[in-house]
Backbone as a chain_set.jsonl record, in Angstrom:
{"seq": "MTAALVFHEKRTIAGGAIVEMTIWRVPAAVPPTTHGLKYSLFYGFPDRRVVAFDNERGKGDHMHLHGEERAYVFTTVEQLIDDFLAEVRKAGGEP", "coords": {"N": [[10.81, -29.67, 33.42], [10.674, -26.482, 31.946], [10.021, -24.564, 28.954], [12.89, -22.991, 27.543], [14.296, -19.976, 26.595], [16.417, -19.768, 23.856], [17.38, -18.11, 21.867], [16.629, -14.841, 20.736], [15.745, -12.301, 18.522], [14.722, -9.267, 17.165], [14.122, -7.037, 14.573], [13.596, -4.072, 12.632], [13.913, -3.494, 9.233], [15.079, -1.991, 6.141], [12.503, -0.312, 4.348], [10.481, -0.995, 6.064], [10.299, -3.683, 6.6], [10.232, -6.646, 8.618], [12.398, -8.562, 10.598], [12.416, -11.337, 12.509], [13.551, -13.584, 14.89], [13.119, -16.42, 16.802], [13.976, -18.857, 19.119], [13.416, -21.698, 21.028], [14.313, -23.974, 23.631], [12.708, -26.913, 24.279], [10.829, -29.015, 26.586], [10.021, -31.44, 25.505], [10.432, -32.916, 22.34], [9.051, -31.484, 19.335], [6.798, -33.253, 17.693], [6.997, -34.293, 14.274], [9.736, -33.972, 14.846], [12.982, -34.458, 16.421], [14.811, -32.969, 17.778], [14.373, -31.276, 20.012], [13.859, -28.524, 20.003], [11.929, -25.561, 19.511], [11.035, -23.356, 17.04], [10.767, -20.18, 15.366], [11.245, -18.283, 12.644], [11.067, -15.299, 11.006], [10.535, -13.257, 8.155], [9.293, -10.428, 6.705], [6.421, -8.406, 6.257], [4.031, -6.505, 8.245], [1.593, -7.365, 7.158], [2.244, -9.418, 5.441], [3.921, -12.413, 4.888], [7.117, -13.194, 3.809], [9.439, -14.817, 3.922], [9.806, -17.621, 5.985], [10.847, -19.769, 8.584], [10.014, -22.587, 10.41], [8.912, -24.912, 12.965], [6.375, -27.233, 13.449], [3.897, -28.987, 15.226], [3.139, -32.108, 13.914], [3.86, -31.293, 11.346], [6.572, -30.838, 11.379], [9.976, -29.743, 10.743], [10.108, -27.007, 8.585], [9.901, -24.649, 5.811], [8.752, -21.484, 4.601], [8.51, -20.0, 1.555], [7.901, -17.273, -0.252], [5.094, -17.774, -0.21], [4.981, -20.497, -0.658], [5.224, -23.706, 0.791], [7.885, -25.681, 2.034], [9.838, -28.596, 2.814], [12.311, -28.636, 5.429], [15.575, -29.416, 6.405], [16.73, -29.71, 9.497], [19.781, -29.063, 11.147], [21.682, -27.72, 12.901], [21.421, -25.015, 15.284], [22.921, -22.797, 14.507], [23.248, -23.261, 11.744], [20.581, -23.196, 10.941], [19.92, -20.467, 11.385], [21.768, -19.282, 9.613], [20.866, -20.356, 7.144], [18.271, -19.301, 7.038], [18.803, -16.48, 7.011], [20.188, -16.346, 4.586], [18.118, -16.927, 2.779], [16.515, -14.713, 3.267], [18.138, -12.674, 2.247], [18.184, -13.473, -0.465], [15.556, -12.913, -1.046], [15.583, -10.225, -1.138], [15.959, -8.789, 1.17], [17.971, -7.156, 3.639], [19.369, -8.307, 6.262]], "CA": [[11.516, -28.594, 32.729], [9.854, -25.606, 31.109], [10.723, -24.07, 27.771], [13.938, -22.002, 27.832], [14.654, -19.183, 25.418], [17.783, -19.953, 23.381], [17.775, -16.949, 21.06], [15.561, -13.987, 20.213], [16.158, -11.023, 17.952], [13.718, -8.66, 16.298], [14.514, -5.707, 14.081], [12.936, -3.557, 11.439], [14.945, -3.142, 8.253], [14.661, -1.083, 5.063], [11.159, -0.434, 3.796], [9.536, -1.424, 7.078], [10.274, -5.141, 6.748], [10.55, -7.159, 9.951], [13.131, -9.819, 10.751], [12.3, -11.789, 13.896], [14.003, -14.96, 15.077], [12.906, -16.905, 18.161], [14.278, -20.277, 19.255], [13.22, -22.187, 22.388], [14.566, -25.377, 23.972], [11.455, -27.383, 24.872], [11.032, -30.238, 27.36], [9.79, -32.604, 24.639], [10.523, -32.562, 20.917], [7.806, -31.217, 18.626], [6.714, -34.334, 16.699], [7.867, -35.462, 14.217], [11.151, -33.666, 15.058], [13.603, -35.103, 17.582], [15.901, -32.126, 18.274], [14.076, -30.593, 21.268], [13.758, -27.078, 19.831], [10.772, -24.972, 18.845], [11.568, -22.122, 16.488], [10.005, -19.394, 14.4], [12.069, -17.233, 12.055], [10.133, -14.591, 10.126], [10.912, -12.058, 7.412], [8.168, -9.952, 5.92], [5.778, -7.156, 6.638], [2.916, -6.826, 9.137], [0.481, -8.01, 6.451], [2.702, -10.367, 4.416], [5.1, -13.233, 5.165], [7.928, -13.428, 2.617], [10.249, -15.993, 4.247], [9.677, -18.067, 7.37], [11.281, -21.128, 8.921], [9.451, -22.96, 11.698], [8.538, -26.311, 13.133], [5.003, -27.283, 13.93], [3.434, -30.346, 15.528], [2.539, -32.77, 12.769], [4.54, -30.907, 10.101], [8.018, -30.871, 11.57], [10.776, -28.621, 10.262], [9.754, -26.59, 7.232], [10.09, -23.229, 5.511], [7.785, -20.837, 3.717], [9.209, -19.094, 0.645], [6.99, -16.603, -1.188], [3.791, -18.42, -0.229], [5.1, -21.933, -0.886], [5.805, -24.426, 1.921], [8.839, -26.725, 1.657], [10.513, -29.259, 3.932], [13.623, -28.115, 5.798], [16.347, -30.383, 7.188], [17.403, -29.037, 10.605], [21.018, -29.692, 11.619], [22.119, -26.984, 14.098], [20.854, -23.672, 15.418], [23.728, -21.884, 13.694], [22.922, -23.489, 10.336], [19.213, -22.707, 10.769], [19.98, -19.004, 11.256], [22.478, -18.99, 8.356], [19.977, -20.686, 6.023], [17.191, -18.314, 7.043], [19.313, -15.178, 6.558], [20.496, -16.471, 3.155], [16.847, -16.803, 2.058], [16.104, -13.308, 3.402], [18.94, -11.923, 1.267], [17.677, -13.823, -1.795], [14.242, -12.275, -1.197], [15.781, -8.787, -1.243], [16.139, -8.155, 2.475], [19.333, -7.058, 4.172], [19.234, -8.436, 7.726]], "C": [[10.513, -27.778, 31.923], [10.673, -25.18, 29.905], [11.725, -22.992, 28.186], [14.314, -21.293, 26.538], [16.131, -19.379, 25.096], [18.269, -18.695, 22.669], [16.536, -16.17, 20.664], [16.165, -12.684, 19.714], [15.038, -10.533, 17.054], [14.229, -7.295, 15.881], [13.699, -5.35, 12.85], [14.038, -3.089, 10.499], [14.325, -2.272, 7.168], [13.243, -1.372, 4.568], [10.115, -0.912, 4.783], [9.419, -2.925, 7.246], [10.734, -5.535, 8.156], [11.341, -8.449, 9.814], [13.021, -10.181, 12.228], [12.653, -13.264, 13.97], [13.84, -15.33, 16.547], [13.135, -18.407, 18.179], [14.184, -20.646, 20.734], [13.728, -23.62, 22.509], [13.327, -25.827, 24.729], [11.673, -28.715, 25.584], [10.816, -31.519, 26.557], [9.836, -32.127, 23.192], [9.139, -32.362, 20.323], [7.681, -32.263, 17.517], [6.395, -33.81, 15.306], [9.352, -35.158, 14.415], [11.669, -34.397, 16.295], [14.628, -34.203, 18.268], [15.593, -31.326, 19.527], [14.038, -29.081, 21.201], [12.439, -26.72, 19.173], [11.256, -23.629, 18.328], [10.609, -21.485, 15.497], [10.91, -18.262, 13.934], [11.246, -16.598, 10.949], [10.807, -13.415, 9.45], [9.704, -11.674, 6.573], [7.677, -8.623, 6.45], [4.592, -7.493, 7.537], [1.761, -7.57, 8.446], [0.922, -9.082, 5.459], [3.987, -11.084, 4.845], [5.821, -13.474, 3.843], [8.745, -14.711, 2.794], [9.992, -16.344, 5.709], [10.189, -19.496, 7.483], [10.655, -21.429, 10.275], [9.256, -24.466, 11.781], [7.215, -26.336, 13.886], [4.636, -28.743, 14.165], [2.729, -30.929, 14.302], [3.211, -32.452, 11.437], [6.044, -31.04, 10.208], [8.692, -29.627, 11.028], [10.381, -28.292, 8.828], [9.997, -25.097, 7.067], [9.006, -22.77, 4.557], [8.559, -19.836, 2.877], [8.208, -18.55, -0.359], [5.661, -17.355, -1.334], [3.808, -19.918, -0.446], [5.776, -22.591, 0.319], [6.688, -25.562, 1.42], [9.43, -27.35, 2.915], [11.859, -28.586, 4.185], [14.313, -29.175, 6.653], [17.154, -29.616, 8.244], [18.665, -29.809, 10.975], [21.501, -29.05, 12.922], [21.418, -25.636, 14.128], [21.603, -22.694, 14.519], [23.397, -22.024, 12.207], [21.515, -23.005, 10.021], [19.213, -21.2, 10.532], [20.669, -18.62, 9.948], [21.569, -19.235, 7.144], [18.844, -19.672, 5.905], [17.672, -16.973, 6.492], [19.704, -15.211, 5.078], [19.222, -16.33, 2.327], [16.297, -15.378, 2.136], [16.852, -12.463, 2.372], [18.452, -12.202, -0.158], [16.347, -13.132, -2.088], [14.352, -10.75, -1.241], [15.936, -8.056, 0.068], [17.592, -8.119, 2.869], [19.243, -7.096, 5.689], [20.373, -7.821, 8.501]], "O": [[9.611, -28.332, 31.296], [11.881, -25.412, 29.851], [11.446, -22.181, 29.07], [14.609, -21.927, 25.524], [16.993, -19.182, 25.953], [19.411, -18.268, 22.841], [15.514, -16.753, 20.3], [16.98, -12.053, 20.388], [14.474, -11.301, 16.274], [14.7, -6.505, 16.699], [13.189, -6.214, 12.136], [14.966, -2.388, 10.902], [13.168, -1.867, 7.278], [12.848, -2.525, 4.396], [8.984, -1.204, 4.396], [8.534, -3.4, 7.957], [11.525, -4.833, 8.787], [10.998, -9.32, 9.015], [13.473, -9.432, 13.093], [12.128, -14.085, 13.217], [14.356, -14.645, 17.429], [12.572, -19.144, 17.37], [14.791, -19.997, 21.586], [13.581, -24.403, 21.57], [12.936, -25.197, 25.711], [12.586, -29.464, 25.237], [11.369, -32.565, 26.896], [9.33, -31.052, 22.87], [8.172, -32.992, 20.751], [8.381, -32.176, 16.508], [5.552, -32.92, 15.191], [10.173, -36.041, 14.165], [10.889, -34.891, 17.11], [15.256, -34.622, 19.24], [16.516, -30.726, 20.077], [14.17, -28.414, 22.227], [11.9, -27.487, 18.375], [11.825, -22.842, 19.084], [9.771, -22.146, 14.883], [11.294, -17.394, 14.718], [10.777, -17.294, 10.048], [11.554, -12.667, 10.08], [9.163, -12.491, 5.828], [8.433, -7.833, 7.015], [4.181, -8.652, 7.593], [1.036, -8.324, 9.095], [0.096, -9.61, 4.714], [5.003, -10.449, 5.126], [5.207, -13.909, 2.869], [8.743, -15.581, 1.924], [9.965, -15.463, 6.568], [9.988, -20.319, 6.59], [10.752, -20.616, 11.193], [9.415, -25.189, 10.798], [6.983, -25.568, 14.82], [5.021, -29.624, 13.396], [1.832, -30.307, 13.733], [3.141, -33.249, 10.501], [6.715, -31.328, 9.217], [8.059, -28.582, 10.873], [10.323, -29.17, 7.968], [10.261, -24.379, 8.031], [8.427, -23.559, 3.811], [9.193, -18.927, 3.414], [7.723, -19.284, -1.22], [5.168, -17.546, -2.445], [2.754, -20.554, -0.421], [6.786, -22.09, 0.813], [6.313, -26.308, 0.516], [9.51, -26.702, 3.959], [12.47, -28.035, 3.27], [13.686, -29.764, 7.533], [18.14, -28.956, 7.92], [18.644, -31.033, 11.105], [21.705, -29.738, 13.922], [20.887, -25.176, 13.117], [20.991, -21.862, 13.849], [23.281, -21.026, 11.495], [21.278, -22.459, 8.944], [18.583, -20.712, 9.593], [20.2, -17.724, 9.247], [21.515, -18.413, 6.23], [18.5, -19.238, 4.806], [17.033, -16.394, 5.613], [19.565, -14.202, 4.386], [19.238, -15.682, 1.28], [15.684, -14.893, 1.184], [16.248, -11.626, 1.701], [18.322, -11.281, -0.964], [16.049, -12.806, -3.237], [13.342, -10.057, -1.366], [16.036, -6.829, 0.085], [18.365, -8.985, 2.461], [19.064, -6.063, 6.335], [20.376, -7.864, 9.731]]}, "num_chains": 1, "name": "protein.A"}
């Protein structure tokens, strides 16, 4: 099995900020996760990340908020998107 795109959306919002969300179903989970998804959700500008949620080999599910990295507990794709968009709104973006 190869990776299969589950969801992708990219848009530019007020002030030139970018919101991009990409979620893939992968043939093997990205350790230490077990859910079988690889994702990257980004809000920021071409030269500055404001909010991001992603999972990375060795780090697992986590988020970046204003330059600080924190653990994230993944439950569902829908909750991931909801949590990300809530953080975007808190950061002043209107997705």
